TORVOTI-723469 format. One record per residue (C-alpha): x negated, z, y. Coordinates in Angstrom, 3 decimals, always signed. Example, Ala and Ser with C-alpha at 12.3 -4.5 7.8 and 13.67 -1.06 7.14 Angstrom:
% TORVOTI-723469
rec px->-12.300	pz->+7.800	py->-4.500
rec px->-13.670	pz->+7.140	py->-1.060
END
This chain:
% TORVOTI-723469
rec px->-109.186	pz->+16.049	py->+160.062
rec px->-108.422	pz->+12.381	py->+159.406
rec px->-109.839	pz->+11.465	py->+156.005
rec px->-110.447	pz->+7.908	py->+157.222
rec px->-113.018	pz->+9.208	py->+159.687
rec px->-114.808	pz->+11.123	py->+156.960
rec px->-114.719	pz->+8.077	py->+154.672
rec px->-116.247	pz->+5.952	py->+157.430
rec px->-119.068	pz->+8.446	py->+157.936
rec px->-119.803	pz->+8.900	py->+154.223
rec px->-119.852	pz->+5.137	py->+153.615
rec px->-122.300	pz->+4.547	py->+156.468
rec px->-124.511	pz->+7.373	py->+155.179
rec px->-124.450	pz->+5.937	py->+151.653
rec px->-125.136	pz->+2.319	py->+152.648
rec px->-127.532	pz->+3.014	py->+155.496
rec px->-125.817	pz->+0.979	py->+158.166
rec px->-122.603	pz->+0.200	py->+160.000
rec px->-122.549	pz->-3.474	py->+159.031
rec px->-122.576	pz->-2.999	py->+155.219
rec px->-120.172	pz->-0.062	py->+155.537
rec px->-117.723	pz->-2.128	py->+157.596
rec px->-117.887	pz->-4.919	py->+155.024
rec px->-117.225	pz->-2.526	py->+152.152
rec px->-114.310	pz->-0.825	py->+153.904
rec px->-112.827	pz->-4.067	py->+155.229
rec px->-113.150	pz->-3.110	py->+158.897
rec px->-114.561	pz->-4.906	py->+161.895
rec px->-117.837	pz->-3.308	py->+162.944
rec px->-116.317	pz->-2.371	py->+166.295
rec px->-113.438	pz->-0.560	py->+164.575
rec px->-115.800	pz->+1.356	py->+162.316
rec px->-118.015	pz->+2.298	py->+165.264
rec px->-114.932	pz->+3.564	py->+167.088
rec px->-113.990	pz->+5.748	py->+164.112
rec px->-117.490	pz->+7.186	py->+163.945
rec px->-117.437	pz->+7.898	py->+167.664
rec px->-114.100	pz->+9.671	py->+167.329
rec px->-115.456	pz->+11.870	py->+164.535
rec px->-118.544	pz->+12.763	py->+166.562
rec px->-116.412	pz->+13.667	py->+169.585
rec px->-114.101	pz->+15.763	py->+167.430
rec px->-117.023	pz->+17.732	py->+165.996
rec px->-119.025	pz->+17.776	py->+169.209
rec px->-122.289	pz->+16.596	py->+167.623
rec px->-124.107	pz->+13.351	py->+166.901
rec px->-123.799	pz->+12.589	py->+163.190
rec px->-125.754	pz->+9.337	py->+162.949
rec px->-129.052	pz->+8.088	py->+164.268
rec px->-128.534	pz->+4.406	py->+165.048
rec px->-131.346	pz->+1.848	py->+165.216
rec px->-131.867	pz->-1.890	py->+164.829
rec px->-132.579	pz->-1.352	py->+161.131
rec px->-129.448	pz->+0.662	py->+160.351
rec px->-128.002	pz->+4.152	py->+160.678
rec px->-129.105	pz->+7.416	py->+159.100
rec px->-127.559	pz->+10.894	py->+159.286
rec px->-128.870	pz->+13.351	py->+161.845
rec px->-129.513	pz->+16.953	py->+160.810
rec px->-125.896	pz->+17.726	py->+161.672
rec px->-124.813	pz->+14.672	py->+159.688
rec px->-126.735	pz->+15.845	py->+156.631
rec px->-125.029	pz->+19.222	py->+156.955
rec px->-121.617	pz->+17.571	py->+157.130
rec px->-122.173	pz->+15.127	py->+154.263
rec px->-121.496	pz->+17.410	py->+151.251
rec px->-118.446	pz->+18.898	py->+152.977
rec px->-117.152	pz->+15.419	py->+153.776
rec px->-117.539	pz->+14.338	py->+150.143
rec px->-115.750	pz->+17.478	py->+148.964
rec px->-112.922	pz->+16.925	py->+151.441
rec px->-112.500	pz->+13.298	py->+150.359
rec px->-112.473	pz->+14.324	py->+146.711
rec px->-109.824	pz->+16.963	py->+147.420
rec px->-107.803	pz->+14.441	py->+149.435
rec px->-107.787	pz->+11.974	py->+146.539
rec px->-106.876	pz->+14.652	py->+143.994
rec px->-104.043	pz->+15.848	py->+146.222
rec px->-102.637	pz->+12.346	py->+146.644
rec px->-102.824	pz->+11.639	py->+142.912
rec px->-101.125	pz->+14.925	py->+142.070
rec px->-98.292	pz->+14.392	py->+144.559
rec px->-97.786	pz->+10.843	py->+143.273
rec px->-97.597	pz->+12.105	py->+139.696
rec px->-100.760	pz->+10.271	py->+138.668
rec px->-103.242	pz->+11.553	py->+136.124
rec px->-106.493	pz->+13.095	py->+137.393
rec px->-109.460	pz->+10.739	py->+137.661
rec px->-112.585	pz->+11.560	py->+135.647
rec px->-115.736	pz->+9.846	py->+136.901
rec px->-118.267	pz->+9.465	py->+134.093
rec px->-121.817	pz->+8.169	py->+134.421
rec px->-124.222	pz->+7.166	py->+131.662
rec px->-127.474	pz->+5.411	py->+130.985
rec px->-127.264	pz->+1.847	py->+129.740
rec px->-127.843	pz->+2.468	py->+126.028
rec px->-125.274	pz->+5.257	py->+125.756
rec px->-122.759	pz->+3.408	py->+127.927
rec px->-122.901	pz->+0.200	py->+125.890
rec px->-123.362	pz->+1.458	py->+122.334
rec px->-121.738	pz->+4.889	py->+122.133
rec px->-119.394	pz->+5.795	py->+124.990
rec px->-116.815	pz->+2.992	py->+124.534
rec px->-115.606	pz->+4.478	py->+121.237
rec px->-115.594	pz->+7.949	py->+122.746
rec px->-113.602	pz->+6.961	py->+125.827
rec px->-111.189	pz->+4.902	py->+123.742
rec px->-110.532	pz->+7.931	py->+121.544
rec px->-109.957	pz->+10.053	py->+124.646
rec px->-107.541	pz->+7.460	py->+126.016
rec px->-105.617	pz->+7.416	py->+122.745
rec px->-105.051	pz->+11.156	py->+122.934
rec px->-107.698	pz->+12.317	py->+120.460
rec px->-108.489	pz->+15.274	py->+122.719
rec px->-104.869	pz->+16.374	py->+123.181
rec px->-102.172	pz->+15.793	py->+125.785
rec px->-103.660	pz->+18.215	py->+128.305
rec px->-106.794	pz->+16.077	py->+128.544
rec px->-105.096	pz->+12.890	py->+129.780
rec px->-107.103	pz->+11.338	py->+132.624
rec px->-107.945	pz->+7.990	py->+134.154
rec px->-111.636	pz->+7.378	py->+133.466
rec px->-114.107	pz->+5.355	py->+135.507
rec px->-117.558	pz->+4.646	py->+134.046
rec px->-120.712	pz->+4.093	py->+136.095
rec px->-123.813	pz->+2.688	py->+134.373
rec px->-127.074	pz->+3.252	py->+136.220
rec px->-130.594	pz->+4.653	py->+136.096
rec px->-131.227	pz->+8.335	py->+135.519
rec px->-132.234	pz->+9.071	py->+139.102
rec px->-129.239	pz->+7.315	py->+140.640
rec px->-126.862	pz->+9.041	py->+138.254
rec px->-128.423	pz->+12.410	py->+139.017
rec px->-128.068	pz->+11.746	py->+142.738
rec px->-124.420	pz->+10.720	py->+142.346
rec px->-123.662	pz->+13.896	py->+140.393
rec px->-125.364	pz->+16.132	py->+142.961
rec px->-123.433	pz->+14.427	py->+145.776
rec px->-120.093	pz->+14.847	py->+144.002
rec px->-119.574	pz->+11.120	py->+143.388
rec px->-119.572	pz->+11.624	py->+139.605
rec px->-118.124	pz->+14.430	py->+137.495
rec px->-119.932	pz->+14.067	py->+134.176
rec px->-123.135	pz->+12.401	py->+132.960
rec px->-124.426	pz->+11.458	py->+129.519
rec px->-128.210	pz->+11.109	py->+129.406
rec px->-131.101	pz->+11.117	py->+126.993
rec px->-133.369	pz->+14.117	py->+127.499
rec px->-136.532	pz->+13.275	py->+129.433
rec px->-137.918	pz->+16.794	py->+129.671
rec px->-136.664	pz->+17.416	py->+133.224
rec px->-134.408	pz->+20.432	py->+133.822
rec px->-130.714	pz->+19.826	py->+134.403
rec px->-129.537	pz->+20.622	py->+137.955
rec px->-126.466	pz->+22.592	py->+136.869
rec px->-124.050	pz->+23.048	py->+133.942
rec px->-125.211	pz->+21.094	py->+130.898
rec px->-125.202	pz->+20.993	py->+127.113
rec px->-126.879	pz->+19.170	py->+124.246
rec px->-124.120	pz->+17.238	py->+122.502
rec px->-126.133	pz->+15.313	py->+119.898
rec px->-129.469	pz->+13.881	py->+118.869
rec px->-130.768	pz->+10.365	py->+118.262
rec px->-133.660	pz->+9.346	py->+116.059
rec px->-136.857	pz->+8.054	py->+117.624
rec px->-138.621	pz->+4.854	py->+116.557
rec px->-141.797	pz->+3.084	py->+117.630
rec px->-140.970	pz->-0.634	py->+117.694
rec px->-142.815	pz->-3.909	py->+118.086
rec px->-142.256	pz->-7.610	py->+117.524
rec px->-142.637	pz->-8.709	py->+113.885
rec px->-145.723	pz->-10.726	py->+114.853
rec px->-147.403	pz->-7.958	py->+116.853
rec px->-150.829	pz->-6.932	py->+115.474
rec px->-149.631	pz->-3.336	py->+115.038
rec px->-146.813	pz->-4.547	py->+112.764
rec px->-149.343	pz->-5.427	py->+110.065
rec px->-149.475	pz->-2.869	py->+107.209
rec px->-151.888	pz->-0.072	py->+108.085
rec px->-152.662	pz->-1.510	py->+111.523
rec px->-151.028	pz->+1.226	py->+113.620
rec px->-153.981	pz->+3.608	py->+113.533
rec px->-154.547	pz->+6.276	py->+116.206
rec px->-157.304	pz->+4.108	py->+117.669
rec px->-155.060	pz->+1.037	py->+117.777
rec px->-152.259	pz->+3.015	py->+119.422
rec px->-154.687	pz->+4.322	py->+122.031
rec px->-155.379	pz->+0.719	py->+123.067
rec px->-151.769	pz->-0.485	py->+122.811
rec px->-149.624	pz->-1.547	py->+125.749
rec px->-146.511	pz->+0.656	py->+125.925
rec px->-143.411	pz->-0.593	py->+127.746
rec px->-140.880	pz->+1.636	py->+129.561
rec px->-137.588	pz->+0.899	py->+131.304
rec px->-138.192	pz->+3.207	py->+134.289
rec px->-140.502	pz->+5.941	py->+135.540
rec px->-139.526	pz->+9.337	py->+134.185
rec px->-137.449	pz->+7.864	py->+131.365
rec px->-137.009	pz->+9.305	py->+127.887
rec px->-139.488	pz->+6.811	py->+126.425
rec px->-142.169	pz->+8.055	py->+128.809
rec px->-141.536	pz->+11.658	py->+127.741
rec px->-141.751	pz->+10.677	py->+124.071
rec px->-144.915	pz->+8.702	py->+124.805
rec px->-146.528	pz->+11.761	py->+126.370
rec px->-145.695	pz->+13.800	py->+123.258
rec px->-147.817	pz->+11.508	py->+121.108
rec px->-150.880	pz->+13.069	py->+122.719
rec px->-150.067	pz->+16.495	py->+121.285
rec px->-149.651	pz->+15.349	py->+117.681
rec px->-152.171	pz->+16.628	py->+115.124
rec px->-153.036	pz->+13.075	py->+114.037
rec px->-154.372	pz->+12.390	py->+117.549
rec px->-152.280	pz->+9.250	py->+118.016
rec px->-152.455	pz->+9.385	py->+121.805
rec px->-152.138	pz->+6.156	py->+123.790
rec px->-154.044	pz->+5.853	py->+127.033
rec px->-151.986	pz->+6.599	py->+130.147
rec px->-153.193	pz->+3.446	py->+131.883
rec px->-151.816	pz->+1.173	py->+129.175
rec px->-148.200	pz->+1.148	py->+130.325
rec px->-145.742	pz->-1.278	py->+131.903
rec px->-142.438	pz->-0.369	py->+133.583
rec px->-139.880	pz->-3.183	py->+133.281
rec px->-136.999	pz->-1.878	py->+135.417
rec px->-134.291	pz->-2.495	py->+132.799
rec px->-133.551	pz->-2.030	py->+129.118
rec px->-132.831	pz->-5.747	py->+128.701
rec px->-136.217	pz->-6.708	py->+130.135
rec px->-137.882	pz->-4.017	py->+128.037
rec px->-136.353	pz->-5.368	py->+124.833
rec px->-137.347	pz->-8.941	py->+125.630
rec px->-140.929	pz->-7.981	py->+126.454
rec px->-141.315	pz->-6.079	py->+123.197
rec px->-139.614	pz->-8.821	py->+121.147
rec px->-141.979	pz->-11.385	py->+122.682
rec px->-145.001	pz->-9.355	py->+121.601
rec px->-145.961	pz->-8.125	py->+125.064
rec px->-146.154	pz->-4.471	py->+124.021
rec px->-144.627	pz->-1.698	py->+121.935
rec px->-141.898	pz->+0.794	py->+122.787
rec px->-141.105	pz->+4.344	py->+121.720
rec px->-137.327	pz->+4.515	py->+121.960
rec px->-134.140	pz->+6.202	py->+120.780
rec px->-132.933	pz->+4.268	py->+117.752
rec px->-129.553	pz->+3.507	py->+119.325
rec px->-131.333	pz->+1.462	py->+122.003
rec px->-132.853	pz->-0.921	py->+119.453
rec px->-130.546	pz->-0.680	py->+116.419
rec px->-129.185	pz->-4.215	py->+116.875
rec px->-132.677	pz->-5.684	py->+117.338
rec px->-133.928	pz->-3.907	py->+114.224
rec px->-130.938	pz->-5.159	py->+112.232
rec px->-131.490	pz->-8.755	py->+113.403
rec px->-135.224	pz->-8.659	py->+112.717
rec px->-136.182	pz->-9.247	py->+116.348
rec px->-138.003	pz->-5.908	py->+116.257
rec px->-139.597	pz->-3.859	py->+113.498
rec px->-140.193	pz->-0.119	py->+113.271
rec px->-143.844	pz->+0.853	py->+112.944
rec px->-144.828	pz->+3.357	py->+110.280
rec px->-146.252	pz->+5.962	py->+112.651
rec px->-145.464	pz->+9.693	py->+112.939
rec px->-143.358	pz->+10.113	py->+116.084
rec px->-141.107	pz->+12.865	py->+117.478
rec px->-138.212	pz->+13.027	py->+115.012
rec px->-135.278	pz->+13.085	py->+117.423
rec px->-134.393	pz->+13.161	py->+121.099
rec px->-131.502	pz->+15.138	py->+122.556
rec px->-128.462	pz->+13.548	py->+124.164
rec px->-127.349	pz->+15.720	py->+127.064
rec px->-124.175	pz->+16.104	py->+129.076
rec px->-124.438	pz->+17.238	py->+132.694
rec px->-121.392	pz->+18.062	py->+134.790
rec px->-120.752	pz->+19.365	py->+138.258
rec px->-119.367	pz->+22.854	py->+138.863
rec px->-115.901	pz->+23.214	py->+140.323
rec px->-114.333	pz->+20.309	py->+138.436
rec px->-110.780	pz->+21.363	py->+139.246
rec px->-108.009	pz->+19.422	py->+137.448
rec px->-110.454	pz->+17.404	py->+135.304
rec px->-112.117	pz->+20.514	py->+133.800
rec px->-109.936	pz->+20.433	py->+130.626
rec px->-110.700	pz->+16.726	py->+130.181
rec px->-114.444	pz->+17.268	py->+130.523
rec px->-114.403	pz->+20.036	py->+127.927
rec px->-112.254	pz->+17.898	py->+125.622
rec px->-114.628	pz->+14.949	py->+126.009
rec px->-117.601	pz->+17.196	py->+125.201
rec px->-115.854	pz->+18.338	py->+122.019
rec px->-115.239	pz->+14.716	py->+121.064
rec px->-118.867	pz->+13.868	py->+121.824
rec px->-120.141	pz->+16.589	py->+119.514
rec px->-117.975	pz->+15.207	py->+116.697
rec px->-118.993	pz->+11.594	py->+117.331
rec px->-122.582	pz->+11.016	py->+116.113
rec px->-125.040	pz->+9.311	py->+118.429
rec px->-126.920	pz->+6.584	py->+116.600
rec px->-127.927	pz->+7.622	py->+113.096
rec px->-128.687	pz->+11.271	py->+113.882
rec px->-126.497	pz->+14.229	py->+112.992
rec px->-125.003	pz->+15.938	py->+116.032
END
């Protein structure tokens, strides 16, 4: 089967329409539509449900999608192997880990720290937890690095380190005053998160089970949509945040944020998730995990 037809179908399914898919692939819409029609005729089923608002996979299309992704992945690996190119390892990570920890790790991997058999070309995707999880399940990423948020991993995984947890606020925030961060004050405080289901939200929920009773009210929360916005809101005194230390180490060092003297969960796990059936990149993934375990995350011991 022509891999170009599968690529056309997968791109339309991912982007939700023929127009954006044609733009991404560099085709005229008519050419892309012709490719899709050819694939449907070859398989004898309708793969897409077309409407004025876009295109979505039919039941048959949803059945085909994981096989199409697998075939495209195999096609790329085959072409790279025949051309004598190194395997490609697709890594995904949350913003904090990608910016403050992974660069050193990937540089060490590129310089041969994991051995000659682990040589790969690495691509790094930075995104939210849910989008990374989706990309891994669909075979678009090989390996993820994430902070634990209490949700079960969907497949092979390991804890490769731990980061300390801090409750932070702006220096001028009322809770930053000595002795001000009482259980009652925390219960009335506005807590800020980057996204629903994030690590900070899990840590926040754990405050309610502490023996000191320092449990904030569930209604006193704001979701910002990004770590950058979260940091700015907290630094401007709009709320407090319960975060892995790596996420706020620079702000604490500069004095833009201060750590509150409140009992909090001591550490949070840093997890690696990877997809089964990695093929040629399996040795590189295992080598990168070994490097990760030797390379401390934040200030915690791994």
